N, C-alpha and C positions, 0 to 999 in steps of 0.2 A: 504493500500500500504506500510505499514511500515515494515512488517516482510519479511526478505530476508536473504539467506545464502551467497549471492555473496559478494565478497570483491574486492575492487579496488587494482590494482597492485602498484599504486603510490598515494600519498595524493591528495585530490581534489584541493588543492591550486596549486600544481605542474601541474595538468592537465590544469587548467585555464591559468596559465602562459605559458605553452607550446602551447596551442591553440592560444593565442594572438600573440605569436612569429611566429607561422607557418602559420597563416591565417590572413594576414595583412589588407585585405579589408573585414573584417567580424566583427560581433557583437555577443557576447555570452550573453544569458539571463539565469542565474542560479537561480533555484527556490528551496529554502530549505523549510522543513516542508510541503511537497507537500500534505500530507494527510489532513492538516488543511484547505485546499481550499474547500474540500468537507464538512468538519465539519461546516464551516461558510458560506456555500452555495455561494461560489464565482464561478460564471459560466464563467467569462471573465476577463482576466488579460492582462494589457498593460505594456510594457516596458517603460522606460524613452525615451526621444528623443536621438537619436544617429546619427552620420554622416557616410555615406558610399558614395564613389564616389562624394564627395562634396555636397551631398544632405542630408536633414534631413529625418529620418524614425522612425517608431515604429514597434515593434513586438507585435502581438496580439495572445494570447494563450487561447484556450478554454480547460480547463483540463479534462472535461468530454464530449467534443465534441460540435460543433456548431449544428445548426438545422439539424436533420436527420442523425446525426453522433454519436448517443449515444453509449457509450462504447469505444470511440476512443478519442484521443487528436487531436484537430484541431489547425492549425497554419497559420498565415497570416502576410505578410509584407505590411505595409501601408505607402505610401509616405506622407510627410508633406510639401514638396515643389513641385511646378509644374515640370513635367517631359516632356521635349520637344523632346526627342529622345528615340527610343526603347532601352531597355537594358535587359540583362539576370540576373536572380537572383537564389539563392538557399535558401530554408528554410528547417530545419532539426532538429532532436534530436541527441545529441552527446552520443556515447557509453562511459561508464566509465570502460570498461574492456579492450578495445584496441583502437588504433588510427583510428577510423572510425565514420561515422555518417549515419543516416537513413533519407531519401533515400540515395542511393549511391552517392558519391561525383561527379559522372559524370552526374547526373540528373540535368539539367538546365531548367529554365522556362522563358518565355518571359513576361516581365511586361507590355510592351506597353508604350504608352504615356498618360499623364493625367494632366489637369490643376488644378484639385481639388484632395483632398485625396481619395484614393481608396485602398481597401485591396485585395491582391491576395495571394493565398497560396494553402495549401493542406487541403481539407475537412476531410479526414481520414488519418492523418499522421501515427499513430500507435495505435494499440489497447492498452487498459490499461493493459491487461494481458501480452502482449509482452513487454510493457514498463518495467515491473518489471522482467519478466522471462528472458529477453535477455540482462539485464545489463545496461539499460538506466535509471532505477530508483534504486538507492542504498542508503541505510540509509536515506530514505525519501527525497532524493535530486535528481533532474534531471536538464539537461542543454539543452536549445534550442538555435538555432542560425540562422543567416541570413548572406549571402554573396552576393556580386555583382561580376559579371564575366566580364573580359576584361578591368578592370580599373587599372591604375598605382597604385601599392600597397602603403599604407602609412607606417609610421614607425613601427606600430604594430596594431593588432586588438584591439577592446575594449570589455569590459565585465562589467556586473552589477549583483548584487545578490539581489534577492527579498526574504523576509522571513516574515512569520506571527509569532509574539511573543505574547504568552499568559501571562497575568499579568506582563506587562513590568515593569522595574524599575520606581519607583515613580508613579505607576498607580493610586494612590488615591491622589487627590488634593482638599483642602478645602479653600474656600475664606470666611473670616470673615468680614461681612459688618457692621462695627461699626458705631454708630450714624446714623442709617438707615434713620431716619426722615429728615436728612440733605441732602439726595440724591434727586436731582431734578427729580420728577416723569415723566417729559416730555422728559428726556434724556436717552440715552443708557449708561450704566455704565459697565466697564470691570475690571477684575482682573489684577494683575500683570502678565506678561508673564511667562510661565513655559514650561519646556521641558519634553515630553514623547516620547520615540522612538528617532528619529532624527529630530523631528519636534517641532516647537514652537506653543504654544496654549494660548488662553485666554478664560475664562468664561465671558459671557456677559449677562446682565439682563436689562430688561425694565419693569418698574412698570405698564405701560399702554400697553404693547404689542408692538412688532415691527411693521413696516409699513404693513398695511393690516390686522393686528391683531385686536382683540377686546379690547377696552380700559378698560375693567373691569377685564382683565386677566393678571396675572404676567407672563412674558416671560423669558425663560432661553435658552441660546444657547452656543455651543462650537465653537470657531472660530480658523481656521488654520492661522498661522502668519508667515510662512516661515520655513526654514530649518537651521540646524547647520552643521558644519564641511564640508561644500561644498557638501552636499549630493545631489543626482540628484533631480531636481525640477519636481517631478512626483506626481501622485495621491497617497493618503494614505488611506488604508482601516482601519476603526476603528469600534469597537463595544464597547459601553460605556453606563453607567448610569449617568444621571444628577439628582442631589438631592437638595432638600431643607430640612435641618435637623430639626428634632424634638428634642428640647433641654431638654425635660423631659423624654420621652420614646424613643424607638428605631424604631417606625413605621414612618420612614421618608417618605416625598413625593418624589417619584422617578419615572422616566420613562427611557426606554431603546431605544437607537437609534443605527443604524448601516448603513454603506455605505461608499462610496468613497468621500474623501475630497480633494479639490484642495488647493493650497497654501493659498488662501484668501477666502475660503468658510466658511459660518456659517452652523453649523449643530445643530439643536435643536428643540425647541417646542415653537411656537408662543403663544400657549394657555397652558402654563404649569399648572397653578392652578388659581382658582378665587382669586381676591384680598382680599376678605373678610376672606380667610383662613390664611392670613399673620398676624396672631395674636398669642398669646400664644397657643400652646407650641413651635411655630416656631420662632416667633419674641418675644424675651425676653430681657428686659432692653435695648431696642432700638438697638438690635444686631440680625443680621440674618446670618446664615451660609448656604452657597451654595457650592456644590461640584460636582466633576466628578470622576468616577471610571471606568478605562479602563479594559475591559475583554480581548481584543486582539487588536493589532495594527500591521500594516505592516511597514517594514523598507526596504529601497532600498539603496544600497551603491555600489560604483564602486569597482571592484575587479580585 
């Protein structure tokens, strides 16, 4: 989806600002590096929580279509609060060539009422071919949105930007566990907090495995610890390697993990390696090196 000869008439930042100014009861979900969603097999994408009509919502996008919609983009609006009265909504993809969206601005849908979260939207919003050919995907960026109909408009609309970043800044982090013999083997130990993307992380280890793990296996995990710069508190996609370093040669013990991480999730391996392996060349002079290397991470920011 990257190659295109189409050019925007105005900068994308100006488009976003104009959208928020003109559509005050709407939320815009801008996705950069759209092609990387396919590369990393991301089939479902959620926005952060946003408010429309005094209620909390999420937008859900399937970049290659939900069930039986292969070759299309699917989009759904999901309520996060109970809805006690019927309301009309719109979900759409925004043109980057002119001031319009698809489907037409006059197409409105009935959300109905619901005491629990439910997703309603368009199974086949637009084909992937038309997404690029008709100016909705330019420079590997596209914009989806949701609006409520018949509500008193707020000061302005809201917008967020989601992007996958390969080899982000500070993508390699190493924790030197000195005086390793002094670490209580019955406890979970963690590194200092570090930042990759717009999220805080820690490496955690347990000599006897985490709860439910095998007591003769050394466990390593990566833990999400919150966000920086008031970033939206939403799920983060990450693909990374966890390592126990070989201090003599380069054949480190390492395993790869990928998936969505909540603000306080652990992601890792309860059974990383047998305890008997924690000797030379990995444990040398009572020092062990454990690390993480991010291949890709998602970032979400307000825009």
